[in-house]
C-alpha positions in Angstrom: 0.0 0.0 0.2 1.5 3.4 -1.0 1.0 6.1 1.6 -1.3 8.6 0.5 -0.7 12.6 1.7 -4.5 12.6 2.4 -5.0 10.2 5.0 -4.2 9.5 8.5 -0.8 7.3 8.8 -0.9 6.0 12.3 2.4 3.5 13.2 2.6 1.5 16.2 5.9 -0.5 17.1 6.7 -2.6 20.3 9.7 -1.7 22.1 10.6 -4.9 24.0 13.4 -3.6 25.7 11.7 -1.1 27.5 8.1 -2.7 27.6 7.0 0.2 25.7 4.5 0.6 22.5 5.9 3.4 20.5 3.4 5.4 18.5 4.0 7.7 15.8 1.3 9.8 13.7 1.1 11.8 10.2 -2.3 13.9 9.9 -3.2 15.2 6.2 -3.6 18.8 8.0 -2.5 19.9 11.1 -3.9 19.2 14.2 -7.0 21.1 15.7 -8.8 21.6 19.0 -11.1 18.1 18.4 -8.5 15.9 17.1 -8.1 13.4 19.7 -6.5 10.0 19.7 -7.6 7.2 22.0 -7.1 4.0 23.4 -9.7 0.9 22.8 -11.8 -0.4 25.7 -9.5 -3.0 25.4 -6.4 -2.0 25.2 -5.1 -3.7 21.9 -6.3 -1.0 19.4 -5.9 3.3 18.8 -8.1 5.9 17.1 -7.2 8.9 15.6 -10.2 11.3 15.2 -9.4 14.5 12.9 -11.0 16.2 10.2 -14.0 13.9 10.2 -11.9 11.1 9.5 -11.9 8.3 11.8 -9.2 5.8 11.8 -8.5 3.0 13.8 -5.2 0.2 14.0 -4.5 -2.8 16.5 -1.5 -2.5 18.6 1.4 -4.5 18.0 0.7 -5.1 22.3 -1.7 -4.4 25.7 -0.9 -1.5 26.6 -1.8 -0.6 30.4 -5.2 1.3 30.2 -7.6 2.8 28.0 -7.5 6.2 27.6 -7.7 9.4 25.8 -3.9 10.9 24.7 -2.9 13.9 25.0 -2.2 16.3 22.3 0.2 18.3 22.8 -0.2 21.3 20.7 -2.2 22.2 17.8 -1.3 23.1 14.2 1.1 19.9 13.7 0.5 17.1 11.5 3.2 15.1 13.5 2.2 13.5 16.9 3.3 10.5 19.0 3.1 9.0 22.2 5.2 6.1 24.2 2.5 3.5 26.0 3.5 1.3 28.7 2.5 -2.5 28.2 -0.3 -4.1 31.1 1.5 -5.2 33.7 0.0 -8.2 33.9 1.4 -9.5 30.0 3.4 -12.0 29.7 7.5 -10.3 29.8 8.5 -10.4 26.0 11.5 -12.0 25.3 14.8 -10.5 23.4 15.3 -12.4 20.4 19.0 -12.1 19.2 20.5 -12.2 16.0 21.7 -15.5 16.8 18.6 -17.3 17.5 16.9 -16.1 14.4 14.9 -18.6 12.8 15.9 -19.8 9.3 13.5 -19.8 6.5 12.6 -23.7 6.0 15.2 -26.1 7.9 15.4 -28.8 7.3 13.1 -30.3 10.3 10.2 -28.2 8.6 10.3 -29.9 5.1 8.4 -33.1 4.3 11.5 -35.7 2.7 10.5 -37.0 -1.2 8.3 -34.0 -1.6 8.5 -32.6 -5.0 10.2 -28.7 -5.3 8.0 -27.0 -7.7 8.1 -23.5 -9.5 6.0 -20.9 -7.2 4.7 -18.8 -10.0 3.4 -21.3 -12.1 3.7 -25.1 -10.2 5.4 -26.9 -12.4 8.1 -29.8 -10.9 11.3 -28.7 -10.9 12.4 -32.1 -9.0 9.9 -35.0 -8.8 8.2 -36.1 -5.8 10.9 -39.2 -4.7 13.1 -37.7 -5.6 15.0 -36.2 -2.5 14.9 -38.6 0.5 16.0 -36.5 3.0 16.6 -32.7 4.1 19.8 -31.9 5.6 20.8 -28.0 7.0 24.3 -26.8 6.0 26.8 -25.8 8.5 26.9 -21.9 9.1 29.4 -20.1 6.9 32.6 -20.0 8.8 32.2 -23.7 10.1 35.5 -24.6 8.3 37.4 -22.1 9.8 36.1 -22.7 12.5 37.6 -26.5 12.9 40.5 -25.3 11.5 41.1 -23.0 14.7 40.0 -25.3 17.3 42.8 -28.4 15.4 45.5 -25.8 15.2 44.8 -24.7 19.4 43.5 -28.1 21.1 46.4 -29.7 23.1 49.5 -30.7 21.3 49.4 -34.6 20.1 52.6 -35.9 20.0 52.4 -38.8 18.4 50.3 -36.7 15.7 52.6 -37.3 12.5 54.2 -33.7 11.4 52.8 -34.2 7.8 49.6 -34.4 8.3 47.7 -31.7 7.1 43.9 -30.1 8.0 42.9 -30.6 4.4 43.0 -34.9 5.0 40.8 -34.5 8.1 38.1 -33.2 5.4 37.4 -30.3 7.9 40.0 -27.4 7.1 39.3 -24.1 5.7 39.2 -25.8 1.7 36.8 -28.3 2.3 33.9 -28.0 0.6 30.6 -29.9 0.3 29.6 -31.4 -2.6 25.7 -31.9 -3.7 24.8 -36.0 -3.3 21.8 -37.2 -5.3 18.5 -37.3 -3.5 20.3 -35.3 -0.7 18.4 -31.7 -0.1 21.2 -29.2 1.5 19.2 -26.7 3.0 21.0 -22.9 3.9 19.8 -19.4 4.2 18.3 -18.6 1.2 18.2 -21.7 -1.0 18.9 -25.4 -1.8 21.8 -27.0 -3.0 21.1 -29.9 -5.1 22.9 -32.3 -7.3 21.8 -32.0 -11.2 21.1 -35.2 -11.7 17.7 -34.4 -9.7 16.4 -31.2 -11.3 13.8 -31.6 -14.5 16.1 -30.7 -17.4 12.4 -30.2 -19.2 11.3 -27.8 -16.3 14.3 -25.7 -16.5 16.2 -23.2 -19.1 19.6 -22.0 -18.8 19.7 -18.0 -19.3 22.7 -16.5 -21.3 20.7 -12.8 -20.4 22.6 -10.3 -18.7 22.0 -9.3 -15.1 21.5 -5.7 -14.6 21.5 -4.1 -11.0 22.0 0.1 -10.5 23.9 0.1 -13.8 26.0 -3.2 -13.0 25.9 -5.4 -16.0 26.3 -9.3 -14.9 27.2 -11.7 -18.0 26.0 -14.9 -17.9 29.1 -17.2 -19.8 28.4 -20.6 -21.0 26.8 -21.8 -24.1 23.0 -23.0 -24.1 22.9 -26.8 -24.5 19.5 -29.4 -23.4 21.5 -29.8 -19.8 22.6 -28.3 -17.0 26.2 -26.7 -17.0 28.5 -24.4 -15.8 28.1 -20.2 -15.4 24.2 -20.3 -16.5 21.5 -18.7 -14.0 18.1 -21.3 -14.5 14.6 -19.8 -15.2 11.3 -22.2 -15.3 10.6 -23.1 -18.7 6.6 -22.1 -17.9 7.0 -19.0 -16.9 10.5 -17.8 -17.3 10.9 -16.8 -13.4 14.6 -17.0 -12.3 14.8 -19.9 -10.2 18.1 -20.1 -9.5 21.7 -20.4 -10.5 24.6 -23.5 -11.0 27.4 -23.3 -7.8 30.6 -24.1 -9.7 32.2 -23.6 -6.4 30.2 -26.6 -5.2 29.3 -28.7 -8.2 25.7 -28.3 -7.3 22.6 -26.5 -8.8 21.1 -23.5 -6.1 17.0 -22.9 -6.4 16.1 -19.8 -4.7 13.8 -20.5 -1.6 11.7 -17.4 -2.3 11.2 -18.9 -6.2 10.1 -22.6 -5.2 7.4 -23.9 -3.2 8.2 -27.3 -0.7 5.4 -30.2 1.4 6.5 -28.8 4.9 5.9 -30.9 7.7 2.5 -29.1 8.3 0.9 -29.5 5.0 1.3 -28.1 1.4 1.1 -24.4 2.5 2.9 -22.2 0.5 1.2 -18.9 2.2 3.9 -19.4 4.5 6.0 -20.2 2.4 9.2 -17.9 3.0 9.5 -14.4 0.8 12.7 -12.8 -0.4 12.1 -10.3 2.5 12.5 -13.3 5.2 15.7 -14.7 3.3 17.5 -11.2 3.5 17.0 -10.9 7.1 18.0 -14.6 8.0 21.1 -13.1 5.7 21.8 -10.2 7.8 21.2 -11.1 11.0 23.1 -14.8 10.2 26.1 -12.3 9.0 26.0 -9.9 12.3 25.6 -13.0 14.4 29.1 -14.1 12.9 30.8 -11.2 12.3 29.6 -8.9 14.4 28.8 -6.2 12.0 25.4 -5.0 11.7 26.1 -3.2 8.6 26.2 -5.0 5.1 26.3 -4.4 1.4 24.4 -6.5 -1.0 26.3 -7.3 -3.9 25.0 -9.1 -7.3 26.2 -12.3 -7.3 27.4 -14.0 -11.2 26.6 -17.8 -11.4 29.6 -19.0 -12.6 32.0 -18.3 -9.2 29.3 -16.6 -7.3 30.8 -13.1 -7.5 30.9 -10.4 -10.0 34.1 -10.2 -12.3 33.3 -7.4 -14.7 34.0 -3.7 -14.3 30.7 -2.3 -13.1 29.8 0.9 -15.1 30.6 4.0 -13.2 26.7 5.0 -11.6 26.6 1.8 -10.2 25.1 1.3 -6.8 24.5 -1.1 -4.1 22.5 -1.3 -1.2 24.1 -0.5 2.3 22.2 -1.7 5.0 22.5 -1.1 8.6 20.7 -3.7 11.2 19.0 -1.0 13.6 16.7 -3.4 15.7 17.0 -7.3 14.5 13.6 -8.1 16.0 10.5 -5.7 16.4 6.7 -6.3 16.0 5.0 -3.5 14.1 1.2 -2.3 13.2 0.8 0.3 10.7 -2.4 2.1 8.8 -0.3 0.8 5.6 0.3 -2.6 6.1 -3.0 -4.9 6.5 -1.7 -8.1 7.7 -0.8 -6.0 11.3 0.7 -7.2 13.1 3.8 -8.1 11.6 7.8 -9.3 12.9 10.0 -7.4 11.2 13.8 -5.9 11.3 14.2 -2.2 11.1 16.9 -1.3 9.3 18.6 2.3 7.9 19.7 1.8 4.3 21.1 4.0 1.6 22.8 3.5 -2.2 26.5 3.7 -2.3 28.4 4.1 -5.5 31.0 0.8 -6.1 34.2 3.3 -5.5 32.5 3.6 -2.7 31.5 0.1 -1.7 35.0 -1.4 -2.7 36.6 1.5 -0.1 34.2 0.3 2.9 35.1 -3.5 2.6 38.5 -3.2 2.1 39.1 -0.7 4.7 41.6 -1.9 7.5 38.5 -0.8 10.1 36.0 -2.2 8.4 32.7 -2.3 10.0 31.2 -3.8 6.7 30.4 -7.8 5.1 29.2 -8.0 1.3 26.6 -10.7 1.3 25.3 -11.7 -2.1 22.2 -11.5 -3.6 21.0 -12.4 -7.8 20.6 -9.1 -9.3 17.1 -9.2 -9.8 16.6 -10.1 -6.4 18.6 -6.8 -5.3 16.1 -5.0 -7.6 13.1 -6.0 -5.2 15.0 -5.5 -1.8 15.2 -2.2 -2.8 11.7 -1.7 -3.7 10.4 -3.3 -1.1 12.5 -1.1 1.9 11.2 1.9 -0.5 8.0 0.5 0.1 7.8 -0.3 3.7 9.8 3.4 4.1 6.2 4.5 3.5 4.9 2.5 6.2 6.2 4.6 9.4 5.3 8.4 10.2 7.0 11.0 7.9 9.5 12.4 10.4 10.7 9.3 11.0 11.8 8.3 7.1 15.1 9.1 7.4 18.3 9.9 10.3 20.8 11.5 8.8 21.3 10.3 5.2 20.0 6.7 5.9 16.5 5.8 4.9 14.5 4.1 7.3 13.4 0.2 6.4 11.5 -2.6 7.5 12.1 -6.4 6.5 9.7 -8.8 7.2 11.3 -11.3 9.5 10.6 -15.4 9.4 9.5 -16.5 12.2 9.5 -19.9 14.6 5.4 -20.3 13.4 6.1 -20.2 9.9 6.0 -16.1 9.2 3.3 -14.6 7.2 1.8 -14.0 3.9 4.0 -13.0 1.3 
């Protein structure tokens, strides 16, 4: 929903750390003596009356008492209040980034489920092919195992010529795709090419473009899946995934496919691009301690952009401001929504390189397909209209909200 200057906008955010709900309101015209804001009798909603307009929203928690809220002064279009949570309400548990739920983990998915294109529902992997689902370890698992091995108590019987790579868990170790096994990372399924229905996917040779960056796809089209290609649905042409050359597997993006879950087939709770982006941001913060990331476009061949970007190219620089909020808004019909609150801005390629290469860098790089990055930027820009007008910027950053996957399976996308 797009914010309109001609209607009342109300936004309420649960501040669990201080057990309050922050409410902001933008009026279409300056407030008058007849303007009023009232908490509902059940203490679960708020209503604002202004210039013969009446707007109500639910609150993301029960507040202490029903009451008429004070209007500090007339003649302003911006109103705000802090409402204490009800004393009898169960204490809200804070969720750290390391505890964030991962969209569609192995325990959520049904073994032998088919994998389908979410847009047109044609099968990409037949039912019965994937006998089991397995979660992949975090990205730094090999480095941590190598660190542990190097710093464990010395074994005098160990041969000096023994190398970490022979142990299978050195930093150079890689997980290889296995037929019949669906490996799961934060944003995709890693499958063996032999498990993919070749008739359902089409290798794509078209260039990816993200804010002026051309990311060409290499290779030649043929009847089978080969290196350096993105994969599109042969029916609706949706980009489903890409060949992962580093571990000889096919990556299918979670937000583009449908899979039966342990709770039954229900695409209404399938992870969206927002859910997957949140998972990446929070996992990066938990792993590195950095709350700032730059989203870069991947290239299907080796996972990195290798060609020189255009001078006008720009990338989204995202700063996780609060990794666990619940909000309601007149601009979001599905309220309340669990989300990650972020600050974001666009940075040039040169600026991105300088931030990432700096000795004291507090920024991490994460990767998404170019098409997905464009969608993330649109999601952030759209969410900016959900918050009150005077709260949409912070310095040279814009405020955004990304819907977060929760243990109940998220909400409709």
